[in-house]
NULUMMI-16668 format. One record per residue (C-alpha): residue in one letter; x, y, z. Coordinates in steps of 0.02 Angstrom, whole numbers, plus 50000, padded with zeros to 5 digits. Layout:
AXYZ/...
This chain:
X574524842447461/X574624853447619/X573184860147711/X572924873147628/X572854863347461/X571804850647541/X570494866147596/X570324873447424/X570014853747358/X568674850647492/X567694865347436/X567864864447254/X567324847047293/X565854853647403/X565424865347271/X565344851547133/X564064841247223/X563154855647290/X562624859347114/X562444843247035/X561254841447185/X560404856347105/X560394848946945/X559684834447004/X558074844247100/X557714855346965/X557784840146839/X556624830746958/X555404845446985/X555484849746811/X554934829246774/X553494833846935/X552954849446834/X552824836746682/X551804823846771/X550634837946835/X550334845246642/X549914828246565/X548774823246708/X548294841546698/X547574838846507/X547274821346525/X545884824446650/X545334840446530/X545244827646385/X544074815846494/X542914828446530/X542794836846345/X541314828346228/X542124818246081/X542014827445905/X540724815245869/X539184812745950/X538484799445857/X537164798645702/X535434804245641/X534874795945496/X536604789745459/X537564803945463/X538694811445598/X538034823545741/X539774833045768/X539974841545939/X540144858045857/X538594854945753/X537634853145924/X538494864546028/X537894877445852/X535874872445905/X536064872846087/X536684892746068/X534974893345940/X533594886146052/X534414891646205/X533504909246231/X531954898546215/X532534884246318/X533144899046480/X531494908946470/X530204891946482/X531334886146630/X531214905246707/X529454905646694/X529374889146758/X530394890446896/X529994909346943/X532014910346952/X532984924446927/X534174916846841/X534374897946780/X535494883046860/X535844872346713/X536274858546820/X534974858846937/X533524845146957/X532014851146850/X530794837446882/X531524820246806/X532774831446707/X534074845246713/X534004862746623/X535394857746542/X534604840846488/X533114849546415/X534214865046312/X535074847646247/X533504838146207/X532774853346126/X534404857146010/X534434840145946/X532744841645895/X533124858045795/X534424848345737/X533444833045667/X532124845645598/X533274856245527/X534154841745433/X532564834845340/X532374853845277/X534154857045214/X533954837245122/X532314842045059/X533234859144988/X534464849944900/X533414837444832/X532514854044747/X534104862644697/X534034874844802/X535434873744917/X537264862844879/X537374855845036/X536434842945169/X537584843345305/X538254856545432/X539904855645352/X539084861045202/X538424874445275/X539924880245340/X540694879345172/X539354888645099/X539374899945223/X541504904445202/X541204906045022/X539604919345041/X540884929945148/X542254928345020/X541524931144894/X540634948144970/X542464952845034/X542914949644840/X541674961044777/X542014975244901/X543574973244854/X543374976544680/X542364991944713/X540554982944689/X538854987044789/X538444973144893/X536634975444990/X536554969845133/X537864963545263/X539544962445181/X540054948645307/X538994936845399/X539034926345547/X538584909145571/X537084909845688/X536314924845566/X536794917045407/X535954901945463/X534404912345540/X534204916945350/X534544900645238/X533404890745338/X531734902745326/X532294906745147/X532374887845118/X530644884545216/X529864897345105/X530574892144939/X530184872544974/X528214876044981/X528294881144818/X529414868444763/X528544852744840/X526954860544775/X527304862244565/X527754852744439/X526924838444351/X527244827044511/X527304837944647/X527774829444827/X526244841344894/X524424842844791/X523264852344867/X521704851544771/X520524865744726/X519234855344823/X520234856044965/X520444873644961/X518654875144950/X518304865345104/X519434874745204/X518654888845151/X516794883245193/X517524875645367/X517944893845425/X517064905945295/X516834917445432/X518544920445455/X518644924645253/X517034934745208/X517524952645279/X518294957545105/X516804951145027/X515594960245142/X514514973445124/X513784982745277/X512244994445283/X512425006845436/X511215017345513/X512645034245553/X512055042945711/X512915060145747/X513075075245876/X513965088845884/X515495085846007/X515245102846107/X513375094946163/X514095080046260/X515515067446298/X515685051246194/X514965040246345/X513785051546385/X512905049146208/X513445030346210/X512385027546387/X510985038046289/X510845029746148/X510985012546246/X509525016646351/X508345026746237/X508515018546060/X509155027145899/X507335036045866/X507295041246031/X509155052646031/X508765056445833/X507085065945865/X508165076946000/X509565083845915/X510425071145823/X510935067645654/X510485049745595/X510815042845419/X511095029145312/X512915023545275/X513895008845196/X515425000645226/X516354992345092/X517414977245182/X518474976545059/X519084993345050/X518624998445204/X517935015845165/X516105023545181/X514885028245078/X515585023444895/X517335029944968/X516775046044993/X517445047245182/X518875035645275/X518345028645461/X519385027845598/X520225007845568/X519445002945738/X517795007045702/X518014995245513/X518754980945639/X517214984445766/X515764981045637/X516464966245561/X516164958045714/X514624967945773/X512704956445753/X511234964045660/X510614976345767/X511974980145878/X513024998145891/X514825002345866/X515705012746003/X515785030445975/X517115037145859/X517695056145809/X517175062045637/X517195078545568/X516775088545705/X515315075145785/X515405059145893/X514605045845788/X514085032145825/X513515018445695/X511975003745701/X512444988445606/X510884985645499/X511114971245377/X512704961445324/X512684955945134/X514064941945080/X514704938344910/X515244921144958/X516194918244773/X516974934744785/X517824927944967/X518314913644891/X519054921644754/X519914935944867/X520594921344991/X520894907244894/X522684908944844/X522924911945037/X522124896045092/X523124886944973/X524734894345038/X524214887745225/X523824869845169/X525384869245097/X526264875045226/X525204862045335/X525694848845230/X527414852245204/X527694856045430/X526744836145416/X528164830745290/X529584834445383/X528864830745550/X528554812445449/X530384811445389/X531124819645569/X530174802745652/X530594790345517/X532364796845582/X533724783845662/X534714791345802/X536024783345874/X536924796445991/X538064793746127/X537234797446300/X538924798546387/X539774810346244/X538034821046257/X537914821846441/X539934829246432/X539314844546322/X539074856646463/X538624875846480/X540504880246462/X540584872646310/X539414884146239/X540314899546256/
């Protein structure tokens, strides 16, 4: 091998060693990068809450379900914290008494989740919904949207929204089930909630003043003066200091009038008063004067002379409303009782891994 050949051979060997070194470096770099990526995934995974966070009443609470409820209660908790702290924004991780805002949010969401489950469980027991858990709700939402899309595709009329988002569908469904439950649990041969006639009557008697407006008749004295003769304030002040008789003897028109609390009409329906007058008269004691109102070109003040209440008519008018309120109160108590009886087994570490970033 001459010197030229030796030089060429050395150059080729050097190039080969360089390429090999480059391949080794690239491979090493890729391995390092892979380690970084794997480590990054591992760190991220370590910080994320698991798919299952525990159980309530033996039924699994999933991460997605609790995050869903955190979104639902967030506006209320956010407003509560802003009012409490006087801040313009919420620092979810800052100390707030012996807790933090994010802890308060998690707790409120879990409480709502537990109560809503009871509503849907009761609804399922009474045939109002086909599910008892969050997965069942999601399936119902998907089925509803699929059905509406099919109706649209076939040219049928779809009333309301053509496609529901989860939050709005949940709110509508929950309210609907809650309303129908009140009827379902209080009807039938063996109702879960049985409100007797005696209970309705007792509730009426305990708050009779709240129910008597629609069965009250008010005998009034109407005092009127022309608008051009004075102002409302001057007219009211003069009546207060001089009395009805004195004002009546100096140009005011004084006449008897009757207000029917049930219809809100004056003098057998011949006149429709200012709604504010009806509301005010219902609160006035006998002998008191109303605030001035304008009627037919006059300033008018009414004096309450007598109030007659037909209690039987009042009870008949309001019994159904009173019964509905008692049923709703009893349903609230039933739901609270079932919530209190739930066995909660939650993983506190998993709960604390849920952050505000997860709710977006």
